[in-house]
N, CA, C and O atoms as a GROMACS GRO file, in nm:
protein
  536
    1MET      N    1   0.084  -0.117   0.000
    1MET     CA    2   0.000   0.000   0.000
    1MET      C    3   0.089   0.124   0.000
    1MET      O    4   0.182   0.136   0.080
    2ILE      N    5   0.059   0.215  -0.091
    2ILE     CA    6   0.130   0.342  -0.098
    2ILE      C    7   0.038   0.450  -0.040
    2ILE      O    8  -0.074   0.468  -0.087
    3LYS      N    9   0.086   0.521   0.062
    3LYS     CA   10   0.009   0.630   0.123
    3LYS      C   11   0.088   0.758   0.106
    3LYS      O   12   0.207   0.765   0.138
    4GLU      N   13   0.019   0.860   0.056
    4GLU     CA   14   0.084   0.989   0.033
    4GLU      C   15  -0.010   1.101   0.078
    4GLU      O   16  -0.130   1.098   0.048
    5ILE      N   17   0.044   1.197   0.148
    5ILE     CA   18  -0.032   1.315   0.187
    5ILE      C   19  -0.019   1.417   0.074
    5ILE      O   20   0.092   1.447   0.029
    6ILE      N   21  -0.132   1.470   0.030
    6ILE     CA   22  -0.135   1.568  -0.078
    6ILE      C   23  -0.151   1.707  -0.018
    6ILE      O   24  -0.237   1.729   0.067
    7SER      N   25  -0.067   1.800  -0.063
    7SER     CA   26  -0.074   1.937  -0.015
    7SER      C   27  -0.035   2.031  -0.129
    7SER      O   28   0.059   2.004  -0.203
    8THR      N   29  -0.107   2.139  -0.142
    8THR     CA   30  -0.077   2.239  -0.243
    8THR      C   31  -0.106   2.378  -0.188
    8THR      O   32  -0.203   2.397  -0.116
    9PRO      N   33  -0.022   2.476  -0.223
    9PRO     CA   34  -0.051   2.614  -0.184
    9PRO      C   35  -0.162   2.676  -0.269
    9PRO      O   36  -0.207   2.787  -0.240
   10ASN      N   37  -0.207   2.606  -0.372
   10ASN     CA   38  -0.311   2.657  -0.462
   10ASN      C   39  -0.452   2.635  -0.407
   10ASN      O   40  -0.550   2.673  -0.471
   11ALA      N   41  -0.462   2.573  -0.291
   11ALA     CA   42  -0.590   2.553  -0.223
   11ALA      C   43  -0.570   2.598  -0.078
   11ALA      O   44  -0.457   2.605  -0.030
   12PRO      N   45  -0.680   2.628  -0.009
   12PRO     CA   46  -0.667   2.671   0.131
   12PRO      C   47  -0.594   2.566   0.215
   12PRO      O   48  -0.616   2.446   0.198
   13GLN      N   49  -0.511   2.612   0.303
   13GLN     CA   50  -0.442   2.522   0.394
   13GLN      C   51  -0.541   2.467   0.496
   13GLN      O   52  -0.642   2.531   0.526
   14ALA      N   53  -0.513   2.350   0.546
   14ALA     CA   54  -0.601   2.286   0.645
   14ALA      C   55  -0.617   2.379   0.766
   14ALA      O   56  -0.520   2.439   0.813
   15ILE      N   57  -0.741   2.390   0.814
   15ILE     CA   58  -0.767   2.474   0.932
   15ILE      C   59  -0.793   2.387   1.055
   15ILE      O   60  -0.857   2.430   1.151
   16GLY      N   61  -0.743   2.267   1.050
   16GLY     CA   62  -0.761   2.174   1.161
   16GLY      C   63  -0.664   2.058   1.147
   16GLY      O   64  -0.563   2.067   1.076
   17THR      N   65  -0.696   1.951   1.214
   17THR     CA   66  -0.610   1.833   1.215
   17THR      C   67  -0.648   1.739   1.101
   17THR      O   68  -0.700   1.629   1.124
   18TYR      N   69  -0.621   1.782   0.980
   18TYR     CA   70  -0.649   1.700   0.861
   18TYR      C   71  -0.557   1.744   0.748
   18TYR      O   72  -0.492   1.848   0.758
   19SER      N   73  -0.552   1.665   0.642
   19SER     CA   74  -0.474   1.696   0.522
   19SER      C   75  -0.569   1.738   0.412
   19SER      O   76  -0.686   1.702   0.414
   20GLN      N   77  -0.518   1.813   0.314
   20GLN     CA   78  -0.602   1.851   0.200
   20GLN      C   79  -0.653   1.727   0.127
   20GLN      O   80  -0.768   1.724   0.081
   21ALA      N   81  -0.569   1.626   0.118
   21ALA     CA   82  -0.609   1.498   0.057
   21ALA      C   83  -0.509   1.392   0.099
   21ALA      O   84  -0.397   1.421   0.139
   22VAL      N   85  -0.554   1.267   0.090
   22VAL     CA   86  -0.468   1.152   0.116
   22VAL      C   87  -0.486   1.054   0.002
   22VAL      O   88  -0.598   1.015  -0.033
   23ARG      N   89  -0.372   1.013  -0.056
   23ARG     CA   90  -0.376   0.914  -0.163
   23ARG      C   91  -0.332   0.780  -0.106
   23ARG      O   92  -0.228   0.770  -0.041
   24ILE      N   93  -0.414   0.679  -0.129
   24ILE     CA   94  -0.378   0.541  -0.095
   24ILE      C   95  -0.388   0.461  -0.224
   24ILE      O   96  -0.496   0.441  -0.278
   25ASP      N   97  -0.272   0.416  -0.271
   25ASP     CA   98  -0.262   0.352  -0.400
   25ASP      C   99  -0.319   0.446  -0.506
   25ASP      O  100  -0.267   0.556  -0.524
   26ARG      N  101  -0.426   0.407  -0.576
   26ARG     CA  102  -0.482   0.492  -0.682
   26ARG      C  103  -0.604   0.570  -0.636
   26ARG      O  104  -0.665   0.640  -0.716
   27THR      N  105  -0.642   0.558  -0.510
   27THR     CA  106  -0.759   0.628  -0.458
   27THR      C  107  -0.715   0.750  -0.379
   27THR      O  108  -0.626   0.742  -0.294
   28VAL      N  109  -0.778   0.864  -0.409
   28VAL     CA  110  -0.747   0.989  -0.340
   28VAL      C  111  -0.872   1.036  -0.267
   28VAL      O  112  -0.978   1.051  -0.327
   29TYR      N  113  -0.858   1.059  -0.138
   29TYR     CA  114  -0.967   1.109  -0.054
   29TYR      C  115  -0.947   1.259  -0.039
   29TYR      O  116  -0.853   1.303   0.027
   30LEU      N  117  -1.036   1.337  -0.100
   30LEU     CA  118  -1.027   1.483  -0.099
   30LEU      C  119  -1.105   1.537   0.021
   30LEU      O  120  -1.225   1.514   0.034
   31SER      N  121  -1.036   1.608   0.109
   31SER     CA  122  -1.102   1.667   0.225
   31SER      C  123  -1.201   1.773   0.180
   31SER      O  124  -1.191   1.829   0.070
   32GLY      N  125  -1.298   1.800   0.267
   32GLY     CA  126  -1.397   1.902   0.237
   32GLY      C  127  -1.335   2.038   0.213
   32GLY      O  128  -1.246   2.081   0.286
   33GLN      N  129  -1.384   2.103   0.111
   33GLN     CA  130  -1.341   2.239   0.079
   33GLN      C  131  -1.458   2.333   0.100
   33GLN      O  132  -1.571   2.305   0.060
   34ILE      N  133  -1.430   2.445   0.165
   34ILE     CA  134  -1.528   2.553   0.178
   34ILE      C  135  -1.477   2.669   0.093
   34ILE      O  136  -1.364   2.663   0.045
   35PRO      N  137  -1.557   2.774   0.072
   35PRO     CA  138  -1.518   2.880  -0.019
   35PRO      C  139  -1.414   2.978   0.038
   35PRO      O  140  -1.437   3.098   0.044
   36LEU      N  141  -1.301   2.923   0.079
   36LEU     CA  142  -1.191   3.007   0.126
   36LEU      C  143  -1.100   3.042   0.010
   36LEU      O  144  -1.074   2.959  -0.076
   37SER      N  145  -1.052   3.164   0.008
   37SER     CA  146  -0.948   3.205  -0.086
   37SER      C  147  -0.816   3.146  -0.037
   37SER      O  148  -0.781   3.165   0.080
   38PRO      N  149  -0.742   3.076  -0.122
   38PRO     CA  150  -0.613   3.021  -0.079
   38PRO      C  151  -0.514   3.131  -0.037
   38PRO      O  152  -0.428   3.108   0.048
   39GLU      N  153  -0.526   3.249  -0.096
   39GLU     CA  154  -0.433   3.357  -0.066
   39GLU      C  155  -0.459   3.422   0.069
   39GLU      O  156  -0.365   3.456   0.141
   40THR      N  157  -0.586   3.440   0.102
   40THR     CA  158  -0.619   3.514   0.225
   40THR      C  159  -0.671   3.426   0.337
   40THR      O  160  -0.674   3.468   0.453
   41MET      N  161  -0.713   3.304   0.303
   41MET     CA  162  -0.775   3.212   0.399
   41MET      C  163  -0.904   3.270   0.457
   41MET      O  164  -0.946   3.232   0.566
   42ALA      N  165  -0.966   3.362   0.384
   42ALA     CA  166  -1.094   3.420   0.423
   42ALA      C  167  -1.201   3.372   0.324
   42ALA      O  168  -1.170   3.340   0.210
   43LEU      N  169  -1.326   3.368   0.371
   43LEU     CA  170  -1.436   3.334   0.281
   43LEU      C  171  -1.441   3.437   0.168
   43LEU      O  172  -1.424   3.556   0.192
   44VAL      N  173  -1.466   3.389   0.046
   44VAL     CA  174  -1.478   3.481  -0.067
   44VAL      C  175  -1.605   3.564  -0.053
   44VAL      O  176  -1.705   3.517   0.000
   45ASP      N  177  -1.598   3.686  -0.100
   45ASP     CA  178  -1.716   3.772  -0.102
   45ASP      C  179  -1.805   3.729  -0.218
   45ASP      O  180  -1.757   3.678  -0.319
   46GLY      N  181  -1.934   3.750  -0.202
   46GLY     CA  182  -2.024   3.722  -0.312
   46GLY      C  183  -2.137   3.631  -0.273
   46GLY      O  184  -2.149   3.587  -0.159
   47ASP      N  185  -2.220   3.603  -0.372
   47ASP     CA  186  -2.338   3.521  -0.351
   47ASP      C  187  -2.301   3.373  -0.345
   47ASP      O  188  -2.183   3.338  -0.355
   48ILE      N  189  -2.400   3.288  -0.328
   48ILE     CA  190  -2.377   3.145  -0.314
   48ILE      C  191  -2.311   3.086  -0.439
   48ILE      O  192  -2.229   2.995  -0.428
   49LYS      N  193  -2.345   3.138  -0.556
   49LYS     CA  194  -2.284   3.088  -0.680
   49LYS      C  195  -2.133   3.114  -0.679
   49LYS      O  196  -2.055   3.026  -0.716
   50THR      N  197  -2.092   3.233  -0.636
   50THR     CA  198  -1.950   3.266  -0.625
   50THR      C  199  -1.882   3.173  -0.526
   50THR      O  200  -1.769   3.129  -0.549
   51GLN      N  201  -1.950   3.142  -0.417
   51GLN     CA  202  -1.893   3.052  -0.316
   51GLN      C  203  -1.878   2.910  -0.371
   51GLN      O  204  -1.776   2.845  -0.347
   52ILE      N  205  -1.978   2.863  -0.443
   52ILE     CA  206  -1.971   2.727  -0.500
   52ILE      C  207  -1.858   2.719  -0.602
   52ILE      O  208  -1.785   2.620  -0.606
   53ILE      N  209  -1.843   2.821  -0.685
   53ILE     CA  210  -1.733   2.823  -0.782
   53ILE      C  211  -1.599   2.815  -0.710
   53ILE      O  212  -1.511   2.741  -0.754
   54GLN      N  213  -1.582   2.889  -0.600
   54GLN     CA  214  -1.456   2.885  -0.526
   54GLN      C  215  -1.431   2.746  -0.469
   54GLN      O  216  -1.317   2.699  -0.469
   55VAL      N  217  -1.535   2.680  -0.421
   55VAL     CA  218  -1.519   2.545  -0.368
   55VAL      C  219  -1.468   2.452  -0.479
   55VAL      O  220  -1.376   2.374  -0.456
   56PHE      N  221  -1.528   2.459  -0.597
   56PHE     CA  222  -1.482   2.373  -0.707
   56PHE      C  223  -1.340   2.409  -0.750
   56PHE      O  224  -1.263   2.320  -0.787
   57GLU      N  225  -1.305   2.536  -0.747
   57GLU     CA  226  -1.167   2.575  -0.779
   57GLU      C  227  -1.070   2.516  -0.677
   57GLU      O  228  -0.962   2.470  -0.714
   58ASN      N  229  -1.107   2.519  -0.550
   58ASN     CA  230  -1.022   2.461  -0.446
   58ASN      C  231  -1.008   2.310  -0.465
   58ASN      O  232  -0.898   2.256  -0.456
   59LEU      N  233  -1.119   2.243  -0.493
   59LEU     CA  234  -1.113   2.098  -0.518
   59LEU      C  235  -1.026   2.068  -0.640
   59LEU      O  236  -0.949   1.972  -0.640
   60HIS      N  237  -1.039   2.149  -0.743
   60HIS     CA  238  -0.960   2.130  -0.864
   60HIS      C  239  -0.811   2.140  -0.833
   60HIS      O  240  -0.731   2.060  -0.883
   61ALA      N  241  -0.772   2.237  -0.752
   61ALA     CA  242  -0.631   2.254  -0.717
   61ALA      C  243  -0.577   2.131  -0.643
   61ALA      O  244  -0.465   2.087  -0.670
   62VAL      N  245  -0.656   2.077  -0.552
   62VAL     CA  246  -0.611   1.960  -0.476
   62VAL      C  247  -0.608   1.837  -0.567
   62VAL      O  248  -0.514   1.757  -0.560
   63ALA      N  249  -0.710   1.821  -0.652
   63ALA     CA  250  -0.712   1.707  -0.745
   63ALA      C  251  -0.590   1.711  -0.837
   63ALA      O  252  -0.528   1.609  -0.863
   64THR      N  253  -0.558   1.830  -0.887
   64THR     CA  254  -0.442   1.845  -0.975
   64THR      C  255  -0.313   1.811  -0.900
   64THR      O  256  -0.226   1.743  -0.955
   65ALA      N  257  -0.301   1.857  -0.776
   65ALA     CA  258  -0.182   1.828  -0.696
   65ALA      C  259  -0.166   1.678  -0.673
   65ALA      O  260  -0.054   1.628  -0.657
   66ALA      N  261  -0.278   1.607  -0.671
   66ALA     CA  262  -0.274   1.462  -0.650
   66ALA      C  263  -0.249   1.387  -0.782
   66ALA      O  264  -0.235   1.264  -0.781
   67GLY      N  265  -0.244   1.460  -0.893
   67GLY     CA  266  -0.219   1.395  -1.022
   67GLY      C  267  -0.344   1.356  -1.097
   67GLY      O  268  -0.338   1.276  -1.190
   68GLY      N  269  -0.459   1.412  -1.058
   68GLY     CA  270  -0.584   1.375  -1.123
   68GLY      C  271  -0.656   1.494  -1.183
   68GLY      O  272  -0.607   1.607  -1.180
   69THR      N  273  -0.772   1.465  -1.237
   69THR     CA  274  -0.860   1.566  -1.293
   69THR      C  275  -1.001   1.540  -1.241
   69THR      O  276  -1.025   1.438  -1.176
   70PHE      N  277  -1.092   1.631  -1.270
   70PHE     CA  278  -1.230   1.609  -1.229
   70PHE      C  279  -1.290   1.486  -1.296
   70PHE      O  280  -1.384   1.427  -1.243
   71ALA      N  281  -1.237   1.446  -1.410
   71ALA     CA  282  -1.286   1.324  -1.476
   71ALA      C  283  -1.255   1.200  -1.392
   71ALA      O  284  -1.318   1.096  -1.412
   72ASP      N  285  -1.160   1.210  -1.300
   72ASP     CA  286  -1.122   1.097  -1.215
   72ASP      C  287  -1.203   1.090  -1.085
   72ASP      O  288  -1.190   0.995  -1.009
   73ILE      N  289  -1.287   1.191  -1.060
   73ILE     CA  290  -1.365   1.192  -0.935
   73ILE      C  291  -1.481   1.093  -0.947
   73ILE      O  292  -1.561   1.100  -1.041
   74ALA      N  293  -1.489   1.002  -0.851
   74ALA     CA  294  -1.593   0.899  -0.851
   74ALA      C  295  -1.712   0.938  -0.764
   74ALA      O  296  -1.824   0.897  -0.792
   75LYS      N  297  -1.689   1.018  -0.658
   75LYS     CA  298  -1.795   1.047  -0.562
   75LYS      C  299  -1.774   1.184  -0.502
   75LYS      O  300  -1.662   1.220  -0.465
   76LEU      N  301  -1.881   1.261  -0.492
   76LEU     CA  302  -1.880   1.390  -0.424
   76LEU      C  303  -1.986   1.390  -0.315
   76LEU      O  304  -2.093   1.331  -0.330
   77ASN      N  305  -1.956   1.456  -0.205
   77ASN     CA  306  -2.053   1.484  -0.100
   77ASN      C  307  -2.065   1.634  -0.090
   77ASN      O  308  -1.966   1.704  -0.070
   78VAL      N  309  -2.187   1.685  -0.104
   78VAL     CA  310  -2.214   1.828  -0.101
   78VAL      C  311  -2.292   1.857   0.027
   78VAL      O  312  -2.394   1.795   0.055
   79TYR      N  313  -2.242   1.951   0.104
   79TYR     CA  314  -2.307   1.992   0.229
   79TYR      C  315  -2.353   2.136   0.211
   79TYR      O  316  -2.273   2.224   0.178
   80LEU      N  317  -2.481   2.160   0.232
   80LEU     CA  318  -2.539   2.293   0.215
   80LEU      C  319  -2.615   2.333   0.342
   80LEU      O  320  -2.684   2.252   0.402
   81THR      N  321  -2.601   2.459   0.381
   81THR     CA  322  -2.680   2.508   0.493
   81THR      C  323  -2.821   2.544   0.448
   81THR      O  324  -2.910   2.564   0.531
   82ASP      N  325  -2.843   2.550   0.317
   82ASP     CA  326  -2.976   2.577   0.260
   82ASP      C  327  -2.992   2.490   0.136
   82ASP      O  328  -2.934   2.518   0.032
   83LEU      N  329  -3.072   2.384   0.147
   83LEU     CA  330  -3.091   2.294   0.033
   83LEU      C  331  -3.162   2.363  -0.084
   83LEU      O  332  -3.168   2.307  -0.193
   84GLY      N  333  -3.215   2.482  -0.064
   84GLY     CA  334  -3.270   2.561  -0.173
   84GLY      C  335  -3.164   2.601  -0.275
   84GLY      O  336  -3.197   2.640  -0.387
   85HIS      N  337  -3.036   2.591  -0.236
   85HIS     CA  338  -2.926   2.623  -0.328
   85HIS      C  339  -2.887   2.505  -0.416
   85HIS      O  340  -2.796   2.516  -0.498
   86PHE      N  341  -2.956   2.393  -0.400
   86PHE     CA  342  -2.921   2.272  -0.477
   86PHE      C  343  -2.922   2.296  -0.628
   86PHE      O  344  -2.832   2.247  -0.695
   87PRO      N  345  -3.020   2.369  -0.686
   87PRO     CA  346  -3.014   2.393  -0.831
   87PRO      C  347  -2.888   2.468  -0.875
   87PRO      O  348  -2.840   2.449  -0.986
   88ILE      N  349  -2.835   2.554  -0.788
   88ILE     CA  350  -2.714   2.627  -0.823
   88ILE      C  351  -2.594   2.532  -0.823
   88ILE      O  352  -2.504   2.545  -0.906
   89ILE      N  353  -2.594   2.436  -0.731
   89ILE     CA  354  -2.490   2.331  -0.733
   89ILE      C  355  -2.491   2.263  -0.868
   89ILE      O  356  -2.386   2.246  -0.931
   90ASN      N  357  -2.610   2.222  -0.915
   90ASN     CA  358  -2.620   2.154  -1.044
   90ASN      C  359  -2.568   2.241  -1.157
   90ASN      O  360  -2.495   2.195  -1.245
   91GLU      N  361  -2.607   2.368  -1.156
   91GLU     CA  362  -2.565   2.461  -1.262
   91GLU      C  363  -2.413   2.474  -1.266
   91GLU      O  364  -2.352   2.460  -1.372
   92VAL      N  365  -2.352   2.501  -1.151
   92VAL     CA  366  -2.207   2.521  -1.147
   92VAL      C  367  -2.135   2.390  -1.174
   92VAL      O  368  -2.034   2.389  -1.244
   93MET      N  369  -2.184   2.282  -1.120
   93MET     CA  370  -2.120   2.152  -1.141
   93MET      C  371  -2.114   2.118  -1.290
   93MET      O  372  -2.019   2.055  -1.336
   94GLY      N  373  -2.217   2.160  -1.365
   94GLY     CA  374  -2.219   2.136  -1.509
   94GLY      C  375  -2.106   2.205  -1.583
   94GLY      O  376  -2.073   2.166  -1.695
   95ARG      N  377  -2.047   2.307  -1.523
   95ARG     CA  378  -1.932   2.375  -1.584
   95ARG      C  379  -1.802   2.297  -1.564
   95ARG      O  380  -1.709   2.309  -1.644
   96TYR      N  381  -1.797   2.217  -1.458
   96TYR     CA  382  -1.674   2.148  -1.421
   96TYR      C  383  -1.672   2.000  -1.458
   96TYR      O  384  -1.565   1.940  -1.470
   97PHE      N  385  -1.790   1.940  -1.476
   97PHE     CA  386  -1.798   1.796  -1.500
   97PHE      C  387  -1.874   1.768  -1.628
   97PHE      O  388  -1.965   1.842  -1.666
   98GLN      N  389  -1.835   1.660  -1.694
   98GLN     CA  390  -1.907   1.611  -1.811
   98GLN      C  391  -1.951   1.468  -1.782
   98GLN      O  392  -1.896   1.402  -1.694
   99GLU      N  393  -2.049   1.421  -1.857
   99GLU     CA  394  -2.093   1.283  -1.840
   99GLU      C  395  -1.980   1.188  -1.876
   99GLU      O  396  -1.903   1.218  -1.967
  100PRO      N  397  -1.966   1.078  -1.808
  100PRO     CA  398  -2.051   1.034  -1.696
  100PRO      C  399  -2.014   1.110  -1.568
  100PRO      O  400  -1.897   1.121  -1.532
  101TYR      N  401  -2.116   1.161  -1.502
  101TYR     CA  402  -2.096   1.238  -1.380
  101TYR      C  403  -2.059   1.147  -1.263
  101TYR      O  404  -2.091   1.028  -1.264
  102PRO      N  405  -1.990   1.202  -1.164
  102PRO     CA  406  -1.961   1.121  -1.044
  102PRO      C  407  -2.089   1.095  -0.964
  102PRO      O  408  -2.189   1.165  -0.979
  103ALA      N  409  -2.083   0.994  -0.880
  103ALA     CA  410  -2.190   0.973  -0.783
  103ALA      C  411  -2.187   1.094  -0.689
  103ALA      O  412  -2.084   1.158  -0.672
  104ARG      N  413  -2.303   1.124  -0.628
  104ARG     CA  414  -2.307   1.245  -0.544
  104ARG      C  415  -2.416   1.231  -0.439
  104ARG      O  416  -2.520   1.168  -0.461
  105ALA      N  417  -2.390   1.291  -0.325
  105ALA     CA  418  -2.492   1.306  -0.221
  105ALA      C  419  -2.501   1.454  -0.187
  105ALA      O  420  -2.401   1.525  -0.192
  106ALA      N  421  -2.618   1.499  -0.153
  106ALA     CA  422  -2.638   1.637  -0.107
  106ALA      C  423  -2.703   1.631   0.031
  106ALA      O  424  -2.807   1.568   0.049
  107ILE      N  425  -2.639   1.695   0.126
  107ILE     CA  426  -2.682   1.685   0.265
  107ILE      C  427  -2.707   1.826   0.320
  107ILE      O  428  -2.622   1.914   0.306
  108GLY      N  429  -2.822   1.847   0.380
  108GLY     CA  430  -2.851   1.973   0.447
  108GLY      C  431  -2.792   1.969   0.588
  108GLY      O  432  -2.813   1.873   0.662
  109VAL      N  433  -2.720   2.073   0.623
  109VAL     CA  434  -2.656   2.080   0.755
  109VAL      C  435  -2.692   2.212   0.823
  109VAL      O  436  -2.730   2.308   0.757
  110ALA      N  437  -2.682   2.214   0.954
  110ALA     CA  438  -2.716   2.335   1.030
  110ALA      C  439  -2.608   2.443   1.018
  110ALA      O  440  -2.640   2.562   1.015
  111ALA      N  441  -2.482   2.402   1.011
  111ALA     CA  442  -2.372   2.499   1.006
  111ALA      C  443  -2.249   2.432   0.947
  111ALA      O  444  -2.235   2.310   0.948
  112LEU      N  445  -2.159   2.517   0.895
  112LEU     CA  446  -2.032   2.471   0.840
  112LEU      C  447  -1.920   2.558   0.897
  112LEU      O  448  -1.947   2.667   0.949
  113PRO      N  449  -1.793   2.512   0.886
  113PRO     CA  450  -1.682   2.591   0.940
  113PRO      C  451  -1.679   2.733   0.883
  113PRO      O  452  -1.710   2.755   0.766
  114LYS      N  453  -1.641   2.827   0.967
  114LYS     CA  454  -1.622   2.968   0.932
  114LYS      C  455  -1.748   3.034   0.877
  114LYS      O  456  -1.740   3.139   0.813
  115GLY      N  457  -1.864   2.973   0.901
  115GLY     CA  458  -1.989   3.030   0.853
  115GLY      C  459  -2.015   3.009   0.705
  115GLY      O  460  -2.102   3.075   0.648
  116ALA      N  461  -1.942   2.917   0.643
  116ALA     CA  462  -1.962   2.888   0.500
  116ALA      C  463  -2.103   2.834   0.477
  116ALA      O  464  -2.165   2.778   0.568
  117GLN      N  465  -2.152   2.851   0.355
  117GLN     CA  466  -2.284   2.799   0.317
  117GLN      C  467  -2.274   2.668   0.241
  117GLN      O  468  -2.375   2.600   0.222
  118VAL      N  469  -2.152   2.632   0.198
  118VAL     CA  470  -2.133   2.511   0.118
  118VAL      C  471  -1.996   2.450   0.149
  118VAL      O  472  -1.898   2.520   0.173
  119GLU      N  473  -1.993   2.318   0.148
  119GLU     CA  474  -1.868   2.242   0.160
  119GLU      C  475  -1.883   2.119   0.071
  119GLU      O  476  -1.990   2.059   0.065
  120ILE      N  477  -1.775   2.082   0.003
  120ILE     CA  478  -1.778   1.964  -0.084
  120ILE      C  479  -1.651   1.884  -0.060
  120ILE      O  480  -1.541   1.940  -0.055
  121ASP      N  481  -1.666   1.752  -0.045
  121ASP     CA  482  -1.552   1.661  -0.039
  121ASP      C  483  -1.572   1.554  -0.146
  121ASP      O  484  -1.677   1.548  -0.209
  122GLY      N  485  -1.472   1.470  -0.165
  122GLY     CA  486  -1.487   1.369  -0.269
  122GLY      C  487  -1.384   1.259  -0.263
  122GLY      O  488  -1.291   1.260  -0.182
  123VAL      N  489  -1.405   1.163  -0.351
  123VAL     CA  490  -1.314   1.050  -0.369
  123VAL      C  491  -1.277   1.044  -0.516
  123VAL      O  492  -1.364   1.048  -0.603
  124MET      N  493  -1.148   1.036  -0.542
  124MET     CA  494  -1.098   1.034  -0.679
  124MET      C  495  -1.020   0.903  -0.701
  124MET      O  496  -0.944   0.861  -0.615
  125CYS      N  497  -1.040   0.841  -0.816
  125CYS     CA  498  -0.968   0.718  -0.852
  125CYS      C  499  -0.878   0.748  -0.971
  125CYS      O  500  -0.926   0.771  -1.082
  126LEU      N  501  -0.748   0.746  -0.946
  126LEU     CA  502  -0.652   0.778  -1.051
  126LEU      C  503  -0.639   0.662  -1.148
  126LEU      O  504  -0.651   0.546  -1.108
  127PRO      N  505  -0.614   0.691  -1.277
  127PRO     CA  506  -0.593   0.582  -1.373
  127PRO      C  507  -0.464   0.508  -1.342
  127PRO      O  508  -0.376   0.562  -1.275
  128PRO      N  509  -0.451   0.386  -1.391
  128PRO     CA  510  -0.326   0.314  -1.369
  128PRO      C  511  -0.209   0.389  -1.432
  128PRO      O  512  -0.224   0.457  -1.534
  129GLN      N  513  -0.094   0.376  -1.371
  129GLN     CA  514   0.027   0.439  -1.426
  129GLN      C  515   0.056   0.377  -1.561
  129GLN      O  516   0.054   0.255  -1.577
  130GLU      N  517   0.084   0.462  -1.658
  130GLU     CA  518   0.122   0.411  -1.788
  130GLU      C  519   0.271   0.437  -1.805
  130GLU      O  520   0.320   0.547  -1.779
  131TYR      N  521   0.343   0.334  -1.846
  131TYR     CA  522   0.487   0.345  -1.863
  131TYR      C  523   0.520   0.338  -2.011
  131TYR      O  524   0.458   0.262  -2.084
  132PRO      N  525   0.617   0.417  -2.055
  132PRO     CA  526   0.653   0.413  -2.197
  132PRO      C  527   0.709   0.275  -2.235
  132PRO      O  528   0.773   0.207  -2.155
  133ALA      N  529   0.681   0.237  -2.358
  133ALA     CA  530   0.732   0.108  -2.407
  133ALA      C  531   0.884   0.115  -2.413
  133ALA      O  532   0.942   0.217  -2.451
  134SER      N  533   0.948   0.002  -2.375
  134SER     CA  534   1.095   0.003  -2.377
  134SER      C  535   1.148  -0.063  -2.501
  134SER      O  536   1.269  -0.072  -2.520
   0.00000   0.00000   0.00000
């Protein structure tokens, strides 16, 4: 088993006792991302759509650091403080993902860290390593 901690300055640094992601063999567990700016570590200004876009940008940075793309994501968990924002999740997600879409759950929660309205985590399965022919 190969275990690797994934970290990138292009996504918000962990604000607790966790890693941005952990890779075990070809599976990458992406920690939840909230709409923090990686540069300021503050919530981005703007409406819920702006916040959702920032969350996907943060996830993209971590996925890239792990050697994957959004096409490699198998499962997403979406946490919303207002499930009325679910259609906006679908709209924004359509900008980042193409069919076949990952499996997904949407969960209504009472609160999220730093007062965020949205958090998304996921599981990514990297393709097998391809080696050049010798």
